[in-house]
ModelCIF file with pLDDT and N, C-alpha, C, O atoms, coordinates in Angstrom:
data_MODEL
#
_entry.id   MODEL 
#
_entity.id                         1 
_entity.type                       polymer 
_entity.pdbx_number_of_molecules   1 
#
_entity_poly.entity_id                      1 
_entity_poly.type                           'polypeptide(L)' 
_entity_poly.nstd_linkage                   no 
_entity_poly.nstd_monomer                   no 
_entity_poly.pdbx_seq_one_letter_code       MGEPDDDAPVPLFGTWTRIYAAVLLNLLVMMALLLAFSRWPY 
_entity_poly.pdbx_seq_one_letter_code_can   MGEPDDDAPVPLFGTWTRIYAAVLLNLLVMMALLLAFSRWPY 
_entity_poly.pdbx_strand_id                 A 
#
loop_
_entity_poly_seq.entity_id 
_entity_poly_seq.num 
_entity_poly_seq.mon_id 
_entity_poly_seq.hetero 
1 1  MET n 
1 2  GLY n 
1 3  GLU n 
1 4  PRO n 
1 5  ASP n 
1 6  ASP n 
1 7  ASP n 
1 8  ALA n 
1 9  PRO n 
1 10 VAL n 
1 11 PRO n 
1 12 LEU n 
1 13 PHE n 
1 14 GLY n 
1 15 THR n 
1 16 TRP n 
1 17 THR n 
1 18 ARG n 
1 19 ILE n 
1 20 TYR n 
1 21 ALA n 
1 22 ALA n 
1 23 VAL n 
1 24 LEU n 
1 25 LEU n 
1 26 ASN n 
1 27 LEU n 
1 28 LEU n 
1 29 VAL n 
1 30 MET n 
1 31 MET n 
1 32 ALA n 
1 33 LEU n 
1 34 LEU n 
1 35 LEU n 
1 36 ALA n 
1 37 PHE n 
1 38 SER n 
1 39 ARG n 
1 40 TRP n 
1 41 PRO n 
1 42 TYR n 
#
_struct_asym.id          A 
_struct_asym.entity_id   1 
#
loop_
_ma_qa_metric.id 
_ma_qa_metric.mode 
_ma_qa_metric.name 
_ma_qa_metric.software_group_id 
_ma_qa_metric.type 
1 global pLDDT . pLDDT 
2 local  pLDDT . pLDDT 
#
_ma_qa_metric_global.metric_id      1 
_ma_qa_metric_global.metric_value   83.93 
_ma_qa_metric_global.model_id       1 
_ma_qa_metric_global.ordinal_id     1 
#
loop_
_ma_qa_metric_local.label_asym_id 
_ma_qa_metric_local.label_comp_id 
_ma_qa_metric_local.label_seq_id 
_ma_qa_metric_local.metric_id 
_ma_qa_metric_local.metric_value 
_ma_qa_metric_local.model_id 
_ma_qa_metric_local.ordinal_id 
A MET 1  2 54.00 1 1  
A GLY 2  2 57.00 1 2  
A GLU 3  2 63.00 1 3  
A PRO 4  2 62.00 1 4  
A ASP 5  2 64.00 1 5  
A ASP 6  2 67.00 1 6  
A ASP 7  2 72.00 1 7  
A ALA 8  2 74.00 1 8  
A PRO 9  2 76.00 1 9  
A VAL 10 2 77.00 1 10 
A PRO 11 2 78.00 1 11 
A LEU 12 2 83.00 1 12 
A PHE 13 2 84.00 1 13 
A GLY 14 2 85.00 1 14 
A THR 15 2 86.00 1 15 
A TRP 16 2 86.00 1 16 
A THR 17 2 90.00 1 17 
A ARG 18 2 92.00 1 18 
A ILE 19 2 91.00 1 19 
A TYR 20 2 94.00 1 20 
A ALA 21 2 95.00 1 21 
A ALA 22 2 95.00 1 22 
A VAL 23 2 96.00 1 23 
A LEU 24 2 98.00 1 24 
A LEU 25 2 97.00 1 25 
A ASN 26 2 97.00 1 26 
A LEU 27 2 97.00 1 27 
A LEU 28 2 98.00 1 28 
A VAL 29 2 97.00 1 29 
A MET 30 2 97.00 1 30 
A MET 31 2 95.00 1 31 
A ALA 32 2 94.00 1 32 
A LEU 33 2 93.00 1 33 
A LEU 34 2 93.00 1 34 
A LEU 35 2 92.00 1 35 
A ALA 36 2 89.00 1 36 
A PHE 37 2 88.00 1 37 
A SER 38 2 89.00 1 38 
A ARG 39 2 82.00 1 39 
A TRP 40 2 69.00 1 40 
A PRO 41 2 74.00 1 41 
A TYR 42 2 65.00 1 42 
#
loop_
_atom_site.group_PDB 
_atom_site.id 
_atom_site.type_symbol 
_atom_site.label_atom_id 
_atom_site.label_alt_id 
_atom_site.label_comp_id 
_atom_site.label_asym_id 
_atom_site.label_entity_id 
_atom_site.label_seq_id 
_atom_site.pdbx_PDB_ins_code 
_atom_site.Cartn_x 
_atom_site.Cartn_y 
_atom_site.Cartn_z 
_atom_site.occupancy 
_atom_site.B_iso_or_equiv 
_atom_site.pdbx_formal_charge 
_atom_site.auth_seq_id 
_atom_site.auth_comp_id 
_atom_site.auth_asym_id 
_atom_site.auth_atom_id 
_atom_site.pdbx_PDB_model_num 
ATOM 1   N N  . MET A 1 1  ? 127.469 75.240  115.430 1.00 54.00 ? 1  MET A N  1 
ATOM 2   C CA . MET A 1 1  ? 126.642 76.268  114.800 1.00 54.00 ? 1  MET A CA 1 
ATOM 3   C C  . MET A 1 1  ? 125.181 76.014  115.150 1.00 54.00 ? 1  MET A C  1 
ATOM 4   O O  . MET A 1 1  ? 124.705 74.881  115.088 1.00 54.00 ? 1  MET A O  1 
ATOM 5   N N  . GLY A 1 2  ? 124.486 77.061  115.513 1.00 57.00 ? 2  GLY A N  1 
ATOM 6   C CA . GLY A 1 2  ? 123.079 76.926  115.853 1.00 57.00 ? 2  GLY A CA 1 
ATOM 7   C C  . GLY A 1 2  ? 122.191 77.146  114.638 1.00 57.00 ? 2  GLY A C  1 
ATOM 8   O O  . GLY A 1 2  ? 122.645 77.571  113.575 1.00 57.00 ? 2  GLY A O  1 
ATOM 9   N N  . GLU A 1 3  ? 120.948 76.852  114.822 1.00 63.00 ? 3  GLU A N  1 
ATOM 10  C CA . GLU A 1 3  ? 119.971 77.081  113.746 1.00 63.00 ? 3  GLU A CA 1 
ATOM 11  C C  . GLU A 1 3  ? 119.730 78.573  113.573 1.00 63.00 ? 3  GLU A C  1 
ATOM 12  O O  . GLU A 1 3  ? 119.710 79.306  114.561 1.00 63.00 ? 3  GLU A O  1 
ATOM 13  N N  . PRO A 1 4  ? 119.546 79.044  112.330 1.00 62.00 ? 4  PRO A N  1 
ATOM 14  C CA . PRO A 1 4  ? 119.239 80.466  112.127 1.00 62.00 ? 4  PRO A CA 1 
ATOM 15  C C  . PRO A 1 4  ? 117.875 80.802  112.734 1.00 62.00 ? 4  PRO A C  1 
ATOM 16  O O  . PRO A 1 4  ? 116.945 79.996  112.697 1.00 62.00 ? 4  PRO A O  1 
ATOM 17  N N  . ASP A 1 5  ? 117.781 81.997  113.285 1.00 64.00 ? 5  ASP A N  1 
ATOM 18  C CA . ASP A 1 5  ? 116.544 82.445  113.905 1.00 64.00 ? 5  ASP A CA 1 
ATOM 19  C C  . ASP A 1 5  ? 115.647 83.084  112.854 1.00 64.00 ? 5  ASP A C  1 
ATOM 20  O O  . ASP A 1 5  ? 115.982 84.136  112.309 1.00 64.00 ? 5  ASP A O  1 
ATOM 21  N N  . ASP A 1 6  ? 114.521 82.462  112.567 1.00 67.00 ? 6  ASP A N  1 
ATOM 22  C CA . ASP A 1 6  ? 113.613 82.980  111.547 1.00 67.00 ? 6  ASP A CA 1 
ATOM 23  C C  . ASP A 1 6  ? 112.902 84.249  111.992 1.00 67.00 ? 6  ASP A C  1 
ATOM 24  O O  . ASP A 1 6  ? 112.362 84.975  111.158 1.00 67.00 ? 6  ASP A O  1 
ATOM 25  N N  . ASP A 1 7  ? 112.891 84.530  113.292 1.00 72.00 ? 7  ASP A N  1 
ATOM 26  C CA . ASP A 1 7  ? 112.217 85.721  113.796 1.00 72.00 ? 7  ASP A CA 1 
ATOM 27  C C  . ASP A 1 7  ? 113.137 86.937  113.848 1.00 72.00 ? 7  ASP A C  1 
ATOM 28  O O  . ASP A 1 7  ? 112.697 88.035  114.191 1.00 72.00 ? 7  ASP A O  1 
ATOM 29  N N  . ALA A 1 8  ? 114.394 86.749  113.515 1.00 74.00 ? 8  ALA A N  1 
ATOM 30  C CA . ALA A 1 8  ? 115.344 87.862  113.533 1.00 74.00 ? 8  ALA A CA 1 
ATOM 31  C C  . ALA A 1 8  ? 114.986 88.849  112.432 1.00 74.00 ? 8  ALA A C  1 
ATOM 32  O O  . ALA A 1 8  ? 114.581 88.429  111.348 1.00 74.00 ? 8  ALA A O  1 
ATOM 33  N N  . PRO A 1 9  ? 115.123 90.146  112.676 1.00 76.00 ? 9  PRO A N  1 
ATOM 34  C CA . PRO A 1 9  ? 114.810 91.126  111.627 1.00 76.00 ? 9  PRO A CA 1 
ATOM 35  C C  . PRO A 1 9  ? 115.772 91.031  110.450 1.00 76.00 ? 9  PRO A C  1 
ATOM 36  O O  . PRO A 1 9  ? 116.964 90.777  110.625 1.00 76.00 ? 9  PRO A O  1 
ATOM 37  N N  . VAL A 1 10 ? 115.253 91.233  109.280 1.00 77.00 ? 10 VAL A N  1 
ATOM 38  C CA . VAL A 1 10 ? 116.054 91.190  108.059 1.00 77.00 ? 10 VAL A CA 1 
ATOM 39  C C  . VAL A 1 10 ? 116.733 92.548  107.888 1.00 77.00 ? 10 VAL A C  1 
ATOM 40  O O  . VAL A 1 10 ? 116.065 93.578  107.983 1.00 77.00 ? 10 VAL A O  1 
ATOM 41  N N  . PRO A 1 11 ? 118.033 92.575  107.640 1.00 78.00 ? 11 PRO A N  1 
ATOM 42  C CA . PRO A 1 11 ? 118.703 93.861  107.475 1.00 78.00 ? 11 PRO A CA 1 
ATOM 43  C C  . PRO A 1 11 ? 118.262 94.595  106.217 1.00 78.00 ? 11 PRO A C  1 
ATOM 44  O O  . PRO A 1 11 ? 117.824 93.975  105.248 1.00 78.00 ? 11 PRO A O  1 
ATOM 45  N N  . LEU A 1 12 ? 118.378 95.893  106.236 1.00 83.00 ? 12 LEU A N  1 
ATOM 46  C CA . LEU A 1 12 ? 118.164 96.799  105.109 1.00 83.00 ? 12 LEU A CA 1 
ATOM 47  C C  . LEU A 1 12 ? 116.703 97.061  104.759 1.00 83.00 ? 12 LEU A C  1 
ATOM 48  O O  . LEU A 1 12 ? 116.277 98.214  104.826 1.00 83.00 ? 12 LEU A O  1 
ATOM 49  N N  . PHE A 1 13 ? 115.922 96.067  104.395 1.00 84.00 ? 13 PHE A N  1 
ATOM 50  C CA . PHE A 1 13 ? 114.544 96.300  103.955 1.00 84.00 ? 13 PHE A CA 1 
ATOM 51  C C  . PHE A 1 13 ? 113.498 95.884  104.969 1.00 84.00 ? 13 PHE A C  1 
ATOM 52  O O  . PHE A 1 13 ? 112.345 96.304  104.859 1.00 84.00 ? 13 PHE A O  1 
ATOM 53  N N  . GLY A 1 14 ? 113.857 95.077  105.948 1.00 85.00 ? 14 GLY A N  1 
ATOM 54  C CA . GLY A 1 14 ? 112.928 94.717  106.989 1.00 85.00 ? 14 GLY A CA 1 
ATOM 55  C C  . GLY A 1 14 ? 112.214 93.393  106.790 1.00 85.00 ? 14 GLY A C  1 
ATOM 56  O O  . GLY A 1 14 ? 112.005 92.658  107.755 1.00 85.00 ? 14 GLY A O  1 
ATOM 57  N N  . THR A 1 15 ? 111.832 93.067  105.548 1.00 86.00 ? 15 THR A N  1 
ATOM 58  C CA . THR A 1 15 ? 111.175 91.782  105.277 1.00 86.00 ? 15 THR A CA 1 
ATOM 59  C C  . THR A 1 15 ? 111.749 91.189  103.995 1.00 86.00 ? 15 THR A C  1 
ATOM 60  O O  . THR A 1 15 ? 112.244 91.906  103.125 1.00 86.00 ? 15 THR A O  1 
ATOM 61  N N  . TRP A 1 16 ? 111.672 89.877  103.901 1.00 86.00 ? 16 TRP A N  1 
ATOM 62  C CA . TRP A 1 16 ? 112.172 89.208  102.703 1.00 86.00 ? 16 TRP A CA 1 
ATOM 63  C C  . TRP A 1 16 ? 111.335 89.568  101.481 1.00 86.00 ? 16 TRP A C  1 
ATOM 64  O O  . TRP A 1 16 ? 111.857 89.617  100.367 1.00 86.00 ? 16 TRP A O  1 
ATOM 65  N N  . THR A 1 17 ? 110.057 89.816  101.673 1.00 90.00 ? 17 THR A N  1 
ATOM 66  C CA . THR A 1 17 ? 109.201 90.184  100.542 1.00 90.00 ? 17 THR A CA 1 
ATOM 67  C C  . THR A 1 17 ? 109.672 91.481  99.909  1.00 90.00 ? 17 THR A C  1 
ATOM 68  O O  . THR A 1 17 ? 109.676 91.612  98.685  1.00 90.00 ? 17 THR A O  1 
ATOM 69  N N  . ARG A 1 18 ? 110.071 92.442  100.737 1.00 92.00 ? 18 ARG A N  1 
ATOM 70  C CA . ARG A 1 18 ? 110.586 93.718  100.195 1.00 92.00 ? 18 ARG A CA 1 
ATOM 71  C C  . ARG A 1 18 ? 111.908 93.518  99.469  1.00 92.00 ? 18 ARG A C  1 
ATOM 72  O O  . ARG A 1 18 ? 112.167 94.180  98.465  1.00 92.00 ? 18 ARG A O  1 
ATOM 73  N N  . ILE A 1 19 ? 112.743 92.617  99.962  1.00 91.00 ? 19 ILE A N  1 
ATOM 74  C CA . ILE A 1 19 ? 114.014 92.347  99.282  1.00 91.00 ? 19 ILE A CA 1 
ATOM 75  C C  . ILE A 1 19 ? 113.754 91.718  97.917  1.00 91.00 ? 19 ILE A C  1 
ATOM 76  O O  . ILE A 1 19 ? 114.356 92.123  96.922  1.00 91.00 ? 19 ILE A O  1 
ATOM 77  N N  . TYR A 1 20 ? 112.857 90.724  97.864  1.00 94.00 ? 20 TYR A N  1 
ATOM 78  C CA . TYR A 1 20 ? 112.528 90.093  96.580  1.00 94.00 ? 20 TYR A CA 1 
ATOM 79  C C  . TYR A 1 20 ? 111.931 91.107  95.610  1.00 94.00 ? 20 TYR A C  1 
ATOM 80  O O  . TYR A 1 20 ? 112.256 91.083  94.423  1.00 94.00 ? 20 TYR A O  1 
ATOM 81  N N  . ALA A 1 21 ? 111.064 91.998  96.091  1.00 95.00 ? 21 ALA A N  1 
ATOM 82  C CA . ALA A 1 21 ? 110.459 93.018  95.229  1.00 95.00 ? 21 ALA A CA 1 
ATOM 83  C C  . ALA A 1 21 ? 111.527 93.985  94.722  1.00 95.00 ? 21 ALA A C  1 
ATOM 84  O O  . ALA A 1 21 ? 111.485 94.392  93.561  1.00 95.00 ? 21 ALA A O  1 
ATOM 85  N N  . ALA A 1 22 ? 112.472 94.355  95.566  1.00 95.00 ? 22 ALA A N  1 
ATOM 86  C CA . ALA A 1 22 ? 113.542 95.270  95.147  1.00 95.00 ? 22 ALA A CA 1 
ATOM 87  C C  . ALA A 1 22 ? 114.439 94.625  94.095  1.00 95.00 ? 22 ALA A C  1 
ATOM 88  O O  . ALA A 1 22 ? 114.844 95.284  93.137  1.00 95.00 ? 22 ALA A O  1 
ATOM 89  N N  . VAL A 1 23 ? 114.749 93.355  94.264  1.00 96.00 ? 23 VAL A N  1 
ATOM 90  C CA . VAL A 1 23 ? 115.573 92.640  93.273  1.00 96.00 ? 23 VAL A CA 1 
ATOM 91  C C  . VAL A 1 23 ? 114.836 92.543  91.948  1.00 96.00 ? 23 VAL A C  1 
ATOM 92  O O  . VAL A 1 23 ? 115.428 92.775  90.894  1.00 96.00 ? 23 VAL A O  1 
ATOM 93  N N  . LEU A 1 24 ? 113.556 92.205  91.987  1.00 98.00 ? 24 LEU A N  1 
ATOM 94  C CA . LEU A 1 24 ? 112.764 92.108  90.768  1.00 98.00 ? 24 LEU A CA 1 
ATOM 95  C C  . LEU A 1 24 ? 112.669 93.466  90.065  1.00 98.00 ? 24 LEU A C  1 
ATOM 96  O O  . LEU A 1 24 ? 112.821 93.549  88.846  1.00 98.00 ? 24 LEU A O  1 
ATOM 97  N N  . LEU A 1 25 ? 112.419 94.522  90.830  1.00 97.00 ? 25 LEU A N  1 
ATOM 98  C CA . LEU A 1 25 ? 112.341 95.865  90.247  1.00 97.00 ? 25 LEU A CA 1 
ATOM 99  C C  . LEU A 1 25 ? 113.678 96.272  89.639  1.00 97.00 ? 25 LEU A C  1 
ATOM 100 O O  . LEU A 1 25 ? 113.716 96.882  88.570  1.00 97.00 ? 25 LEU A O  1 
ATOM 101 N N  . ASN A 1 26 ? 114.778 95.936  90.321  1.00 97.00 ? 26 ASN A N  1 
ATOM 102 C CA . ASN A 1 26 ? 116.101 96.241  89.806  1.00 97.00 ? 26 ASN A CA 1 
ATOM 103 C C  . ASN A 1 26 ? 116.353 95.527  88.484  1.00 97.00 ? 26 ASN A C  1 
ATOM 104 O O  . ASN A 1 26 ? 116.903 96.122  87.557  1.00 97.00 ? 26 ASN A O  1 
ATOM 105 N N  . LEU A 1 27 ? 115.960 94.267  88.385  1.00 97.00 ? 27 LEU A N  1 
ATOM 106 C CA . LEU A 1 27 ? 116.134 93.525  87.143  1.00 97.00 ? 27 LEU A CA 1 
ATOM 107 C C  . LEU A 1 27 ? 115.323 94.133  86.004  1.00 97.00 ? 27 LEU A C  1 
ATOM 108 O O  . LEU A 1 27 ? 115.810 94.250  84.879  1.00 97.00 ? 27 LEU A O  1 
ATOM 109 N N  . LEU A 1 28 ? 114.089 94.517  86.302  1.00 98.00 ? 28 LEU A N  1 
ATOM 110 C CA . LEU A 1 28 ? 113.255 95.128  85.261  1.00 98.00 ? 28 LEU A CA 1 
ATOM 111 C C  . LEU A 1 28 ? 113.833 96.452  84.783  1.00 98.00 ? 28 LEU A C  1 
ATOM 112 O O  . LEU A 1 28 ? 113.823 96.739  83.586  1.00 98.00 ? 28 LEU A O  1 
ATOM 113 N N  . VAL A 1 29 ? 114.335 97.258  85.708  1.00 97.00 ? 29 VAL A N  1 
ATOM 114 C CA . VAL A 1 29 ? 114.942 98.542  85.327  1.00 97.00 ? 29 VAL A CA 1 
ATOM 115 C C  . VAL A 1 29 ? 116.198 98.316  84.505  1.00 97.00 ? 29 VAL A C  1 
ATOM 116 O O  . VAL A 1 29 ? 116.421 99.017  83.517  1.00 97.00 ? 29 VAL A O  1 
ATOM 117 N N  . MET A 1 30 ? 117.024 97.347  84.894  1.00 97.00 ? 30 MET A N  1 
ATOM 118 C CA . MET A 1 30 ? 118.239 97.066  84.121  1.00 97.00 ? 30 MET A CA 1 
ATOM 119 C C  . MET A 1 30 ? 117.910 96.571  82.725  1.00 97.00 ? 30 MET A C  1 
ATOM 120 O O  . MET A 1 30 ? 118.582 96.952  81.766  1.00 97.00 ? 30 MET A O  1 
ATOM 121 N N  . MET A 1 31 ? 116.881 95.722  82.586  1.00 95.00 ? 31 MET A N  1 
ATOM 122 C CA . MET A 1 31 ? 116.489 95.246  81.260  1.00 95.00 ? 31 MET A CA 1 
ATOM 123 C C  . MET A 1 31 ? 115.946 96.390  80.404  1.00 95.00 ? 31 MET A C  1 
ATOM 124 O O  . MET A 1 31 ? 116.223 96.449  79.205  1.00 95.00 ? 31 MET A O  1 
ATOM 125 N N  . ALA A 1 32 ? 115.181 97.295  81.004  1.00 94.00 ? 32 ALA A N  1 
ATOM 126 C CA . ALA A 1 32 ? 114.656 98.434  80.259  1.00 94.00 ? 32 ALA A CA 1 
ATOM 127 C C  . ALA A 1 32 ? 115.793 99.353  79.808  1.00 94.00 ? 32 ALA A C  1 
ATOM 128 O O  . ALA A 1 32 ? 115.792 99.833  78.674  1.00 94.00 ? 32 ALA A O  1 
ATOM 129 N N  . LEU A 1 33 ? 116.753 99.594  80.687  1.00 93.00 ? 33 LEU A N  1 
ATOM 130 C CA . LEU A 1 33 ? 117.886 100.437 80.300  1.00 93.00 ? 33 LEU A CA 1 
ATOM 131 C C  . LEU A 1 33 ? 118.741 99.779  79.227  1.00 93.00 ? 33 LEU A C  1 
ATOM 132 O O  . LEU A 1 33 ? 119.218 100.446 78.309  1.00 93.00 ? 33 LEU A O  1 
ATOM 133 N N  . LEU A 1 34 ? 118.931 98.486  79.344  1.00 93.00 ? 34 LEU A N  1 
ATOM 134 C CA . LEU A 1 34 ? 119.690 97.766  78.323  1.00 93.00 ? 34 LEU A CA 1 
ATOM 135 C C  . LEU A 1 34 ? 118.995 97.850  76.970  1.00 93.00 ? 34 LEU A C  1 
ATOM 136 O O  . LEU A 1 34 ? 119.648 98.062  75.948  1.00 93.00 ? 34 LEU A O  1 
ATOM 137 N N  . LEU A 1 35 ? 117.695 97.687  76.959  1.00 92.00 ? 35 LEU A N  1 
ATOM 138 C CA . LEU A 1 35 ? 116.933 97.807  75.717  1.00 92.00 ? 35 LEU A CA 1 
ATOM 139 C C  . LEU A 1 35 ? 117.018 99.218  75.153  1.00 92.00 ? 35 LEU A C  1 
ATOM 140 O O  . LEU A 1 35 ? 117.217 99.400  73.952  1.00 92.00 ? 35 LEU A O  1 
ATOM 141 N N  . ALA A 1 36 ? 116.870 100.209 76.012  1.00 89.00 ? 36 ALA A N  1 
ATOM 142 C CA . ALA A 1 36 ? 116.906 101.608 75.556  1.00 89.00 ? 36 ALA A CA 1 
ATOM 143 C C  . ALA A 1 36 ? 118.266 101.969 74.987  1.00 89.00 ? 36 ALA A C  1 
ATOM 144 O O  . ALA A 1 36 ? 118.342 102.594 73.929  1.00 89.00 ? 36 ALA A O  1 
ATOM 145 N N  . PHE A 1 37 ? 119.349 101.589 75.669  1.00 88.00 ? 37 PHE A N  1 
ATOM 146 C CA . PHE A 1 37 ? 120.675 101.991 75.219  1.00 88.00 ? 37 PHE A CA 1 
ATOM 147 C C  . PHE A 1 37 ? 121.220 101.099 74.116  1.00 88.00 ? 37 PHE A C  1 
ATOM 148 O O  . PHE A 1 37 ? 122.148 101.498 73.414  1.00 88.00 ? 37 PHE A O  1 
ATOM 149 N N  . SER A 1 38 ? 120.670 99.901  73.943  1.00 89.00 ? 38 SER A N  1 
ATOM 150 C CA . SER A 1 38 ? 121.114 99.066  72.822  1.00 89.00 ? 38 SER A CA 1 
ATOM 151 C C  . SER A 1 38 ? 120.570 99.594  71.507  1.00 89.00 ? 38 SER A C  1 
ATOM 152 O O  . SER A 1 38 ? 121.128 99.322  70.444  1.00 89.00 ? 38 SER A O  1 
ATOM 153 N N  . ARG A 1 39 ? 119.472 100.355 71.580  1.00 82.00 ? 39 ARG A N  1 
ATOM 154 C CA . ARG A 1 39 ? 118.911 100.955 70.348  1.00 82.00 ? 39 ARG A CA 1 
ATOM 155 C C  . ARG A 1 39 ? 119.422 102.375 70.118  1.00 82.00 ? 39 ARG A C  1 
ATOM 156 O O  . ARG A 1 39 ? 119.066 103.014 69.128  1.00 82.00 ? 39 ARG A O  1 
ATOM 157 N N  . TRP A 1 40 ? 120.271 102.874 71.048  1.00 69.00 ? 40 TRP A N  1 
ATOM 158 C CA . TRP A 1 40 ? 120.797 104.244 70.947  1.00 69.00 ? 40 TRP A CA 1 
ATOM 159 C C  . TRP A 1 40 ? 121.721 104.343 69.746  1.00 69.00 ? 40 TRP A C  1 
ATOM 160 O O  . TRP A 1 40 ? 122.656 103.550 69.626  1.00 69.00 ? 40 TRP A O  1 
ATOM 161 N N  . PRO A 1 41 ? 121.482 105.302 68.848  1.00 74.00 ? 41 PRO A N  1 
ATOM 162 C CA . PRO A 1 41 ? 122.389 105.444 67.680  1.00 74.00 ? 41 PRO A CA 1 
ATOM 163 C C  . PRO A 1 41 ? 123.740 106.012 68.102  1.00 74.00 ? 41 PRO A C  1 
ATOM 164 O O  . PRO A 1 41 ? 123.806 107.011 68.819  1.00 74.00 ? 41 PRO A O  1 
ATOM 165 N N  . TYR A 1 42 ? 124.801 105.379 67.658  1.00 65.00 ? 42 TYR A N  1 
ATOM 166 C CA . TYR A 1 42 ? 126.150 105.844 68.020  1.00 65.00 ? 42 TYR A CA 1 
ATOM 167 C C  . TYR A 1 42 ? 126.631 106.891 67.071  1.00 65.00 ? 42 TYR A C  1 
ATOM 168 O O  . TYR A 1 42 ? 127.744 107.396 67.220  1.00 65.00 ? 42 TYR A O  1 
#
């Protein structure tokens, strides 16, 4: 097995920074939805 190429393009978002930002945004949205729907009267 060879060493991974750090210059290879990252799939889907293009850069690791965008992937980390998307994951963080997804977590914040999920927490907001969980908070909103946990207070929803049944």
